[in-house]
C-alpha positions in Angstrom: 13.5 -14.2 14.3 13.6 -18.0 14.6 15.2 -20.6 12.2 12.1 -22.8 12.2 9.7 -20.2 10.8 8.2 -21.5 7.4 7.3 -18.6 5.0 5.5 -21.0 2.8 2.8 -21.2 5.5 2.6 -18.0 7.3 5.5 -15.5 7.0 6.5 -13.5 4.1 10.2 -13.7 3.2 12.2 -10.7 2.2 15.2 -12.4 0.7 17.1 -9.6 -0.9 20.6 -9.3 0.6 20.5 -5.4 1.0 23.3 -5.2 3.5 25.7 -6.0 0.7 24.3 -4.4 -2.4 21.3 -1.7 -2.6 19.3 -0.9 -5.6 19.4 2.9 -6.0 17.5 3.1 -9.4 15.4 1.1 -11.7 14.7 1.4 -15.4 11.8 -0.7 -16.8 11.1 -1.1 -20.3 7.9 -3.3 -20.6 5.2 -4.2 -22.9 1.8 -5.2 -22.0 0.0 -8.2 -23.8 -3.7 -8.6 -23.1 -4.1 -11.7 -25.3 -1.4 -13.7 -23.5 -2.0 -11.8 -20.2 1.7 -11.2 -19.6 3.9 -8.3 -19.2 7.4 -8.7 -20.9 10.6 -6.9 -21.4 13.6 -5.9 -19.2 14.5 -4.0 -16.1 17.9 -2.4 -15.5 19.1 -2.2 -11.8 21.7 0.4 -10.6 23.4 -0.8 -7.5 25.6 0.5 -4.8 27.7 -1.9 -2.8 27.4 -1.4 1.1 31.1 -1.6 2.0 31.4 -5.2 1.9 28.4 -5.8 4.2 29.1 -3.2 6.8 25.9 -1.5 7.9 24.9 1.9 6.7 22.8 4.2 8.5 19.3 4.1 7.4 17.4 7.3 6.3 16.0 7.9 9.9 19.5 8.0 11.2 19.5 4.6 12.9 21.6 1.6 12.1 19.4 -1.4 11.3 19.5 -4.1 13.8 21.2 -7.2 12.6 20.7 -10.7 13.8 23.3 -13.3 13.1 21.3 -16.6 13.4 20.7 -17.1 9.9 20.9 -15.9 6.2 19.6 -17.1 3.0 21.6 -19.8 1.0 21.4 -20.7 -2.7 21.9 -24.1 -4.4 25.6 -24.6 -4.7 27.1 -24.7 -8.2 30.7 -25.3 -9.2 32.6 -22.1 -10.4 36.4 -22.3 -11.5 38.6 -20.4 -9.1 39.7 -17.1 -10.3 41.3 -13.9 -9.1 39.4 -10.5 -9.1 41.6 -9.2 -11.9 40.5 -11.8 -14.2 37.1 -12.7 -13.1 35.2 -12.4 -16.4 34.5 -8.9 -16.4 33.1 -7.0 -19.2 35.0 -7.2 -22.5 37.2 -10.0 -21.2 35.8 -12.4 -23.5 35.4 -15.2 -20.8 32.7 -17.5 -21.6 30.8 -19.2 -18.7 30.4 -22.9 -19.4 28.8 -23.9 -15.9 26.2 -26.6 -16.9 24.4 -26.3 -13.6 23.4 -22.6 -14.0 20.1 -21.7 -15.2 19.3 -19.2 -17.9 15.7 -20.2 -18.3 13.0 -20.5 -15.4 14.0 -23.5 -13.5 12.3 -23.2 -10.2 14.0 -25.0 -7.3 13.0 -24.9 -3.7 15.7 -24.1 -1.3 15.9 -23.9 2.4 14.9 -20.5 3.7 17.3 -20.6 6.8 20.5 -22.2 7.3 23.6 -21.9 9.5 25.8 -19.0 8.8 28.6 -21.2 7.3 26.3 -22.2 4.4 25.6 -18.7 3.2 26.9 -17.6 -0.1 25.6 -14.1 -0.1 28.5 -12.9 2.1 30.7 -10.1 1.4 33.6 -11.6 3.1 36.5 -13.4 0.9 36.3 -17.1 0.8 35.9 -20.1 -1.5 32.4 -19.2 -2.6 31.3 -16.6 -5.0 29.2 -13.7 -4.0 25.6 -14.2 -4.9 23.2 -11.2 -5.4 19.8 -12.2 -4.2 16.7 -10.4 -5.4 13.2 -10.8 -4.3 11.3 -12.6 -7.3 8.1 -14.9 -7.6 6.0 -16.2 -10.5 8.3 -14.8 -13.1 9.9 -16.3 -16.1 13.5 -14.9 -16.3 15.0 -15.4 -19.6 18.4 -13.8 -19.3 20.6 -11.7 -16.9 23.5 -9.7 -18.3 25.9 -7.3 -17.1 26.0 -3.7 -18.7 29.1 -1.7 -19.2 28.3 2.0 -18.3 31.7 3.1 -19.5 30.4 3.4 -23.1 28.1 6.2 -22.1 30.3 9.5 -22.7 28.4 11.5 -20.0 29.5 9.2 -17.3 33.1 10.1 -17.4 32.3 13.8 -17.7 30.8 13.8 -14.1 34.0 14.0 -12.4 36.3 14.9 -15.4 37.8 11.5 -16.0 38.0 9.8 -19.4 38.3 6.2 -20.5 41.9 4.7 -21.4 42.7 2.0 -23.6 44.7 -0.9 -22.2 43.4 -0.6 -18.6 43.5 -3.9 -16.5 40.1 -5.3 -15.9 40.4 -4.4 -12.3 41.2 -0.9 -12.8 38.4 -0.6 -15.4 35.9 -2.1 -13.1 36.9 0.1 -10.3 36.5 3.2 -12.5 33.0 2.0 -13.7 31.9 1.6 -10.0 33.2 5.0 -9.2 31.5 6.5 -12.1 28.2 4.9 -11.2 28.6 6.0 -7.6 29.0 9.6 -9.0 25.9 9.3 -11.1 23.7 7.7 -8.2 24.9 10.6 -5.9 24.5 13.6 -7.9 22.9 16.4 -6.2 19.2 16.8 -6.3 19.6 20.0 -8.6 21.1 17.7 -11.3 18.2 15.2 -11.4 17.3 15.9 -14.9 21.0 15.1 -16.0 21.1 12.1 -13.7 17.8 10.6 -15.2 19.1 11.2 -18.7 22.3 9.4 -18.0 20.2 6.5 -16.2 18.3 6.1 -19.5 21.4 6.2 -21.6 23.0 3.5 -19.5 20.0 1.4 -19.6 20.0 1.3 -23.4 23.6 0.2 -23.7 23.8 -3.5 -25.0 24.6 -6.2 -22.6 28.4 -7.2 -22.3 28.1 -10.7 -20.8 25.5 -13.0 -19.5 25.6 -13.8 -15.7 24.5 -17.2 -14.4 21.5 -17.2 -12.1 19.2 -19.6 -10.3 15.6 -19.4 -9.0 13.7 -20.7 -6.2 10.1 -20.0 -5.0 11.0 -16.6 -3.6 14.1 -15.3 -5.2 16.4 -14.7 -8.1 20.0 -15.5 -7.3 22.8 -14.1 -9.6 26.5 -14.5 -9.5 29.5 -13.8 -11.5 32.2 -16.7 -11.4 35.3 -15.7 -9.4 33.8 -12.6 -7.8 34.0 -13.1 -4.0 32.8 -9.6 -2.9 29.9 -7.5 -3.3 32.1 -4.5 -4.1 33.5 -6.3 -7.2 30.1 -7.5 -8.4 28.6 -5.8 -11.5 26.8 -2.6 -10.2 24.7 -2.4 -13.5 22.6 -5.5 -14.3 19.7 -5.9 -16.8 17.2 -8.8 -16.4 15.0 -10.0 -19.4 11.9 -11.5 -18.1 8.1 -12.0 -18.4 5.3 -12.3 -15.9 2.9 -15.1 -15.7 -0.8 -14.9 -16.2 -1.6 -16.1 -12.8 1.3 -14.1 -11.0 0.0 -12.5 -7.7 1.3 -9.1 -8.1 -1.1 -8.1 -11.0 -4.6 -8.7 -11.7 -5.8 -9.4 -15.4 -9.6 -8.8 -15.4 -12.3 -6.7 -17.1 -13.7 -3.4 -15.9 -17.2 -2.5 -15.3 -17.6 -1.8 -19.0 -16.3 -5.3 -20.0 -13.1 -3.9 -21.4 -9.8 -5.9 -20.6 -7.5 -4.2 -17.9 -4.6 -5.0 -15.7 -3.3 -3.4 -12.6 -1.2 -4.0 -9.6 -3.7 -5.1 -6.8 -1.9 -4.5 -3.5 -0.9 -8.3 -3.2 0.7 -9.5 0.1 3.7 -10.4 -1.8 3.8 -6.8 -3.3 5.8 -6.4 -6.6 8.0 -9.4 -6.8 5.7 -11.0 -9.5 5.9 -8.0 -11.6 9.7 -7.4 -11.7 12.7 -8.6 -9.9 13.6 -6.2 -7.0 14.7 -5.7 -3.5 11.5 -5.7 -1.4 13.0 -4.7 2.1 11.7 -1.1 2.7 15.4 0.0 3.3 15.9 -0.6 -0.4 14.5 3.0 -1.1 15.0 3.8 -4.9 13.9 5.8 -7.7 12.7 4.7 -11.1 11.9 5.3 -14.7 9.3 3.2 -16.7 8.5 3.0 -20.4 5.4 1.1 -20.9 4.2 -0.2 -24.3 0.4 -0.9 -24.6 -2.4 -1.0 -27.3 -2.9 2.6 -28.4 -6.5 2.5 -27.4 -5.4 2.0 -23.7 -4.5 4.3 -20.9 -1.4 3.7 -18.8 -1.4 5.1 -15.3 1.7 4.7 -13.2 3.2 6.0 -10.0 5.3 8.8 -11.7 5.8 12.5 -11.0 5.0 13.4 -14.6 1.8 13.4 -16.5 2.7 11.1 -19.2 1.4 11.4 -22.9 1.3 8.5 -25.2 3.7 8.4 -28.2 2.9 6.0 -31.0 5.8 3.7 -31.8 4.3 1.5 -34.2 0.7 0.7 -35.7 -1.5 0.0 -32.9 1.0 0.5 -30.1 1.7 3.5 -27.9 4.4 4.1 -25.4 4.0 5.8 -22.0 7.1 7.3 -19.9 6.9 7.9 -16.2 9.6 8.6 -13.6 10.0 9.5 -9.9 12.8 11.4 -8.2 11.8 10.6 -4.6 13.4 7.3 -3.5 10.8 4.9 -2.1 10.5 1.2 -1.5 9.7 -0.9 -4.6 6.5 -2.0 -3.1 5.0 1.3 -3.7 5.4 1.0 -7.5 2.0 0.8 -9.1 0.6 0.3 -12.6 -2.7 0.2 -14.3 -3.4 -0.3 -18.0 -7.0 -0.4 -19.4 -9.7 1.4 -21.5 -10.7 4.1 -18.8 -11.5 7.6 -19.7 -11.1 10.8 -17.7 -14.1 12.2 -15.9 -14.1 16.0 -16.1 -16.3 18.8 -14.7 -17.8 21.0 -17.3 -16.0 24.0 -15.8 -12.8 22.1 -15.0 -11.2 24.9 -13.0 -13.6 27.0 -11.0 -13.0 30.3 -9.3 -13.5 28.4 -6.0 -10.8 25.9 -6.8 -8.5 28.9 -7.6 -9.0 30.3 -4.1 -8.4 26.8 -2.6 -5.0 26.8 -4.3 -3.8 29.8 -2.4 -6.0 29.7 0.8 -3.2 28.6 3.1 -0.5 30.6 1.5 -0.1 33.3 4.0 -0.2 31.0 7.0 2.4 28.6 5.5 4.8 31.2 4.3 4.8 32.7 7.7 5.8 29.5 9.3 9.5 28.4 9.7 10.5 25.5 7.4 13.0 22.8 9.0 15.8 21.5 6.9 15.1 18.1 5.4 16.8 15.0 7.2 16.5 12.4 4.3 18.8 11.5 1.5 19.2 14.2 -1.2 16.4 14.4 -3.8 14.2 17.3 -5.2 11.8 17.5 -2.1 8.7 19.6 -2.3 8.9 20.5 1.4 11.8 22.9 0.4 9.9 24.5 -2.5 7.8 27.7 -1.6 5.4 27.2 -4.4 4.8 23.7 -3.1 4.5 24.7 0.6 1.4 27.0 -0.3 -0.2 24.6 -2.9 -3.4 23.5 -1.0 -4.8 21.5 -4.2 -2.3 19.6 -6.3 -3.2 18.8 -9.9 -5.6 15.8 -10.0 -7.4 13.8 -12.4 -10.2 11.0 -12.0 -10.4 8.0 -14.4 -13.2 5.5 -14.7 -14.9 3.1 -17.1 -17.4 4.7 -19.4 -20.4 3.3 -17.2 -19.1 5.1 -14.2 -18.0 8.4 -15.6 -21.0 10.4 -14.8 -21.3 9.1 -11.4 -17.7 9.9 -10.8 -18.3 13.5 -12.1 -21.1 13.8 -9.7 -19.7 12.4 -6.5 -15.9 11.9 -6.7 -14.7 14.8 -8.6 -16.1 17.8 -6.7 -14.9 16.2 -3.3 -11.3 16.1 -4.2 -10.4 19.7 -4.0 -12.0 20.0 -0.5 -10.2 16.9 0.7 -6.9 17.9 -0.7 -7.2 21.5 0.9 -8.4 20.0 4.4 -5.3 17.7 4.4 -3.1 20.7 3.5 -4.5 22.8 6.2 -3.6 20.0 8.8 -0.3 18.6 7.6 1.0 21.2 5.3 3.0 20.6 2.0 1.7 17.6 -0.1 4.5 15.3 -0.4 3.6 14.5 -4.2 3.1 16.9 -7.0 0.0 15.3 -8.6 -2.7 12.8 -8.1 -4.5 10.4 -10.5 -7.7 8.5 -9.0 -8.9 5.4 -10.8 -12.0 3.7 -10.2 -10.9 0.0 -10.4 -12.9 -3.1 -11.3 -15.5 -4.6 -9.0 -13.3 -7.3 -8.0 -10.9 -5.0 -6.1 -10.5 -6.3 -2.7 -10.7 -3.2 -0.6 -12.4 0.3 -0.6 -9.2 2.1 -1.6 -5.4 1.8 -2.1 -2.9 4.6 -2.1 0.3 4.8 -4.0 2.8 7.6 -5.1 0.7 9.8 -7.4 -2.0 7.4 -7.8 -5.0 6.2 -5.9 -7.3 3.2 -6.5 -10.9 3.5 -5.3 -13.6 0.9 -5.3 -16.8 1.6 -7.2 -18.5 1.1 -3.7 -17.7 4.5 -2.6 -19.9 6.1 -5.5 -23.1 4.7 -4.0 -25.3 6.8 -1.8 -24.5 10.2 -0.4 -21.1 11.7 -0.4 -20.1 10.7 3.1 -18.4 7.4 2.5 -16.7 8.7 -0.6 -15.4 11.8 1.1 -14.2 9.8 4.3 -12.5 7.2 2.0 -10.8 9.9 -0.1 -9.4 11.7 3.0 -8.0 8.1 4.4 -6.2 7.5 1.0 -5.0 11.1 0.9 -3.5 10.6 4.4 -1.5 7.8 3.1 0.7 10.3 1.0 2.2 11.3 4.3 1.8 8.2 6.4 2.7 5.0 4.5 4.4 6.6 1.6 6.4 9.9 2.4 7.0 8.3 5.9 7.3 4.5 5.7 7.6 1.8 8.3 11.0 0.3 8.5 9.5 -3.0 9.6 6.5 -4.1 7.6 4.9 -5.7 10.7 4.2 -2.3 12.0 1.4 -1.6 9.8 -0.3 0.6 12.2 2.1 3.4 11.4 0.6 3.6 8.0 -3.1 2.3 8.6 -3.7 3.6 12.1 -2.3 7.1 11.2 -4.5 7.2 8.1 -7.5 6.2 10.0 -7.0 8.9 12.7 -6.4 11.6 10.0 -9.4 10.4 8.0 -11.6 12.0 10.6 -9.7 15.1 11.0 -9.5 15.8 7.3 -13.2 15.0 6.6 -14.4 17.2 9.4 -12.1 20.0 8.0 -13.4 19.3 4.4 -17.0 19.6 5.7 -16.0 22.9 7.5 -17.8 21.5 10.7 -17.8 23.6 13.8 -15.6 22.3 16.7 -18.5 21.0 18.7 -20.1 19.2 15.9 -16.8 17.7 14.7 -16.0 16.4 18.1 -19.5 14.7 18.3 -18.9 13.1 15.0 -15.4 11.9 16.1 -17.0 10.2 19.1 -19.6 8.6 17.0 -17.1 7.2 14.7 -15.1 6.0 17.7 -17.8 4.1 19.0 -18.6 2.4 15.7 -14.8 1.6 15.3 -14.9 0.2 19.0 -17.8 -2.0 18.2 -15.9 -3.5 15.1 -12.7 -4.0 17.0 -14.3 -5.7 19.9 -16.0 -8.2 17.5 -12.9 -8.6 15.5 -10.8 -9.4 18.7 -13.4 -11.9 19.8 -13.1 -13.8 16.6 -9.4 -13.8 15.8 -6.3 -15.4 16.7 -4.4 -13.5 19.5 -1.1 -13.4 17.5 -2.9 -11.5 14.9 -4.0 -8.9 17.5 -0.6 -7.5 18.2 0.5 -4.3 16.5 4.2 -4.9 17.0 4.5 -8.9 16.6 8.3 -8.9 16.8 8.1 -6.8 19.9 11.8 -5.9 20.9 13.2 -7.5 17.8 11.1 -5.1 15.5 13.4 -4.0 12.8 16.0 -6.8 12.9 17.3 -8.3 9.9 19.9 -11.1 9.1 23.5 -10.4 8.3 22.7 -10.2 4.5 19.7 -7.9 5.2 17.1 -10.6 4.5 14.2 -11.0 6.9 10.6 -12.3 7.5 7.4 -10.4 7.7 5.6 -12.3 10.5 2.1 -13.5 9.4 2.6 -11.7 6.1 1.0 -14.6 4.1 -1.7 -15.4 6.5 -5.0 -15.3 4.6 -7.0 -14.3 7.8 -4.8 -11.2 8.2 -5.8 -9.6 4.9 -9.4 -9.2 6.2 -8.6 -7.9 9.6 -8.6 -4.4 10.6 -6.9 -4.6 13.9 -3.9 -2.4 12.8 -6.2 0.2 11.6 -8.3 0.2 14.5 -6.0 -0.3 17.5 -3.5 2.1 15.9 -6.3 4.7 15.5 -7.3 4.3 19.1 -3.7 4.7 20.5 -3.4 8.0 18.6 -6.8 9.1 19.9 -5.6 8.1 23.5 -2.5 10.3 23.0 -4.4 13.1 21.8 -6.5 13.1 24.9 -3.4 13.5 26.9 -2.1 16.5 24.9 -5.0 18.2 23.5 -6.0 18.2 19.9 -4.6 21.6 18.8 -1.1 20.8 20.2 -1.4 17.3 19.0 -2.0 18.2 15.3 0.9 20.9 15.4 3.1 18.2 16.5 2.2 16.0 13.6 3.0 18.9 11.4 6.6 19.1 12.9 6.8 15.4 12.8 6.1 15.2 9.1 8.6 18.0 8.4 11.3 16.1 10.3 10.7 12.6 9.0 9.3 12.7 5.5 11.4 10.7 3.1 12.5 8.3 5.8 11.6 5.0 7.4 10.6 4.8 11.0 9.7 2.5 13.8 7.1 2.9 16.5 9.8 4.0 18.9 10.8 7.0 16.7 7.4 8.4 16.8 6.9 7.8 20.4 10.3 9.1 21.5 9.7 12.4 19.7 6.3 12.7 21.0 7.4 12.1 24.6 10.4 14.6 24.1 8.0 17.2 22.8 5.5 16.8 25.6 7.4 15.9 28.8 4.1 16.5 30.9 2.9 13.1 29.6 5.9 11.4 31.6 4.8 13.5 34.6 1.4 12.0 34.3 2.9 8.6 34.6 2.8 7.5 30.9 6.0 5.9 29.8 7.1 4.3 26.5 7.1 0.8 28.3 3.4 1.3 29.2 2.6 2.1 25.8 4.4 -0.9 24.4 2.6 -3.0 27.0 -0.9 -1.7 26.8 -1.1 -0.9 23.1 1.6 -2.4 20.9 2.9 -5.6 22.3 -0.2 -7.4 23.7 -3.3 -8.9 22.2 -6.9 -7.9 23.1 -8.4 -4.7 24.2 -5.9 -2.1 25.6 -6.9 -1.2 29.2 -7.2 2.7 28.6 -9.7 1.9 25.8 -12.0 -0.1 28.1 -12.2 2.9 30.5 -13.0 5.4 27.7 -15.6 3.4 25.5 -18.4 3.8 28.0 -18.1 7.7 27.6 -19.1 7.4 23.8 -22.5 6.1 24.7 -23.4 9.3 26.2 -22.5 11.3 23.1 -25.4 13.3 21.7 -25.4 11.8 18.5 -25.4 8.3 20.0 -28.3 9.2 22.2 -30.3 10.4 19.2 -29.8 6.9 17.7 -30.8 5.2 20.9 -34.1 7.1 20.8 -34.8 6.2 17.2 -34.0 2.6 18.0 -36.5 2.6 20.9 -39.1 4.0 18.4 -38.3 1.1 16.0 -38.6 -1.5 18.8 -41.9 -0.2 19.8 -43.1 0.1 16.2 -42.0 -3.7 15.7 -44.0 -4.6 18.8 -47.2 -2.9 17.6 -46.7 -4.1 14.1 -47.1 -7.7 15.2 -50.4 -7.1 17.0 -52.8 -6.8 14.0 -53.9 -4.8 11.0 -55.5 -1.9 12.9 -52.8 -1.4 15.3 -50.2 -1.8 12.4 -51.9 1.0 10.7 -52.0 3.2 13.8 -48.4 2.6 14.4 -47.4 3.6 11.0 -49.7 6.8 11.3 -48.4 7.8 14.9 -44.6 7.2 14.7 -42.4 9.9 13.4 -38.7 9.0 12.6 -36.2 11.8 12.5 -33.5 12.1 9.8 -30.2 10.8 10.7 -26.6 11.1 9.6 -25.0 8.2 7.6 -22.8 7.2 10.6 -26.0 7.3 12.8 -27.8 5.1 10.4 -25.0 2.6 10.5 -25.2 2.6 14.2 -28.9 2.4 14.2 -28.9 -0.7 12.0 -26.3 -2.3 14.2 -28.5 -1.8 17.3 -31.4 -3.3 15.5 -29.2 -6.4 14.5 -29.1 -7.0 18.2 -32.7 -7.5 18.4 -34.0 -11.2 18.3 -36.8 -10.6 16.0 -38.0 -7.9 13.5 -41.1 -8.5 11.4 -41.3 -8.4 7.7 -43.5 -5.3 8.0 -41.0 -3.5 10.2 -38.1 -4.5 7.7 -40.1 -3.1 4.8 -41.0 0.1 6.7 -37.3 0.6 7.7 -36.1 0.1 4.2 -38.8 2.6 2.9 -38.2 5.3 5.6 -34.5 5.5 5.0 -34.3 4.3 1.3 -31.8 1.9 2.3 -31.2 0.4 -1.0 -29.9 3.9 -2.1 -27.5 4.5 0.9 -23.7 4.0 0.9 -22.1 0.5 1.1 -21.6 0.8 5.0 -25.3 1.3 5.4 -26.3 -1.4 2.9 -24.0 -3.9 4.3 -25.9 -3.8 7.6 -29.3 -3.8 5.8 -28.1 -7.1 4.1 -27.2 -8.4 7.3 -30.6 -7.7 8.7 -32.1 -9.3 5.7 -30.2 -12.5 6.2 -30.8 -12.7 9.8 -34.4 -12.4 9.6 -34.8 -14.2 6.3 -36.6 -11.4 4.6 -36.9 -13.2 1.2 -38.5 -10.4 -0.6 -35.3 -8.4 -0.2 -32.9 -11.1 -1.2 -32.4 -9.2 -4.4 -30.7 -6.4 -2.3 -28.1 -9.0 -1.0 -27.5 -10.5 -4.4 -26.8 -6.8 -5.6 -24.5 -6.1 -2.9 -22.5 -9.4 -3.3 -22.1 -8.4 -7.1 -21.5 -4.8 -7.0 -19.6 -4.4 -3.7 -17.2 -7.2 -3.6 -14.7 -5.2 -1.5 -17.1 -5.6 1.5 -19.1 -8.8 0.6 -16.9 -11.6 2.0 -18.5 -11.5 5.4 -21.9 -11.7 4.0 -21.1 -15.1 2.3 -20.4 -16.5 5.6 -23.7 -15.3 7.0 -25.5 -16.7 4.3 -23.9 -20.2 4.8 -23.9 -20.2 8.6 -27.7 -20.2 9.0 -28.0 -23.5 7.2 -31.0 -22.3 5.2 -31.2 -23.8 1.8 -32.4 -20.8 0.0 -29.8 -18.5 1.6 -27.0 -21.1 0.8 -28.4 -21.3 -2.8 -28.2 -17.5 -3.1 -24.6 -17.5 -1.9 -23.6 -20.1 -4.5 -25.5 -18.5 -7.3 -23.8 -15.1 -6.6 -20.3 -16.7 -6.3 -20.8 -18.5 -9.7 -21.7 -15.3 -11.4 -18.7 -13.1 -10.2 -16.0 -15.7 -9.1 -14.0 -15.0 -12.5 -13.7 -11.2 -11.6 -13.0 -11.8 -7.9 -9.8 -11.0 -6.1 -8.0 -14.2 -5.9 -7.7 -14.0 -2.1 -11.4 -13.3 -1.6 -12.2 -15.9 -4.1 -10.3 -18.5 -2.2 -11.8 -17.6 1.2 -15.4 -17.7 -0.2 -14.7 -20.8 -1.9 -13.9 -22.4 1.5 -17.0 -21.1 2.8 -19.4 -22.4 0.3 -18.0 -25.4 -1.2 
């Protein structure tokens, strides 16, 4: 980490001082206002102090690395000297009169880095007050207040203590901290009692406002006279309101033109939805009470299936909770007018068999004890271990309900069962799937208990939908149940999910091993071509899977850090972490053998779920499990050098890529391409030969991925006639294929200026916005007036519903 990095340009700051105080639980009480496009209310944060800044072991058993070059200061304000015993504690009646403190939304810009002597978020005694720093952006904070938990009777019953009148403030505060610690560390079996007390504490009136300040990236709270984190209030309520243009949530309309709002997977995560601690180490649980118009549905990353409760005319309340600690970035919400898609026979005998199909196998296997912090873990529940299909629902706008019932809903049980057969216990007890608005910027996004899918997965046959479902389902294990300790190591989530996407999907289709292997290799070739093109057209710095290299996982003394390139707009559209990560896992599989490799992953999941990991944790465990790899000459340093710490194509991948061209499915595609090239040549020589060519050539049926490769090969041809393009579209019904196929078809249309098919490009740019950004560039780069006019016309018609990041990129292309 270097002091001169500027997060406003490229790197994302994580400013929360988690080495001093750590959030253990959030209680959100919020209301959704569609007319104003804001979410308002309050959030209550339950903290534990971290031994005055001394490091605590993270869930994976490692102490986080700490770097001492910098920490995050706040604007200095005067506070009168005070001892701990009379530092304006709850009930003391002391009134803060500091005129420089902000109780509104004054946004100031402070330096991100400074020398250590300027830091005020220190836990060491000194002249400066301790400052609690939370990640926060694009929020209007109205008030921050301390909450006194001692008025909740059940708190004192946890360890048999009771309140006494006449206690000194110091002793009273110490008892409250002790009581909150007892509450936060109740054993997993007492989670219901714990959550009930969390709710009771969150409803206690505030007992004194806390002065606070804001800058572009953080909310900074202090209590005059408090010098150490351990004496700072451990129960804090923040009243706030989001902003209509806040980057964490997206206010838009669904495909049926009804208003909706949802968390969109922003690079800044949830800090524009609620003040929080963003660093992954701040793993917490939460409860959320969401008020919304009674005609709306509220979906949220919660373990329970919430039901609406009418609280007043026209307004309903929805309550969700989670008991598994996770980073705040995984919190997800969606509010809109969606309806549930159901099958006529919502629970078939086939699904019933799927629920218990793996029971005998799973029960006979030994279950390792969990290594994570204590919570009600599904991996230790016999019923969960044998549950191949978890309860699931699908929601969509009214206009997509039938398509969801036809394509998406029947695939879910098969994909869930396939995942269970490979990795075992599903980490989460249920799953909601939501078809999000057309402006969603990717094909899918996984969160705890909820998955967003683009409408693009519904087009064509079931191949793209099934594959994408498998990818997002894989994130339940890799990215959610097992998270990256350092966010720059995205490959731990995306590379793993891409690898298991293929494994799950072949299992869901029940493919024979030979056929599955052929499809794996075909997919590998397609990804290789994509990776090679991306690496040729991107900055080298963005091609590295471990950009911090040996400093990966390091943080400042306060716990703050930077996500390198986290705000780089180019990075959002790159797939290098998906693809290079996937190829690394394939490479390791080739050294071990697929059967042993997949068994290892089942063991890896059992040992590391509920924890944060670095690349080294996975690789160390793999090399220890398979020492023969070391004997083959493969070392950890070689993996770092070839795959994780260097840009460009890894050397082992260059050697393997040529073999995929000999794959049977690829050879079939090459033969079909040769036919099309010959057809194109004859097609140009006159009407009689054209008819003869059409009569003589017989084109074979191909798989969806084969069709993608076929079109990519044809894109390499310098010229294709209009007649060939028309025959190509008619032979494969390209307009009815999935989005991956139609994207290549649109590229062909643009390259060869097939004006009669421009309507297909227009349709794609409007309906498949998650994949359309590249096409805008293709339309503009050829400097053809009609194509540029098409790009501008499409953009004008959809720009209001586009994802903000995509919109900005396209604007730069066409304006």
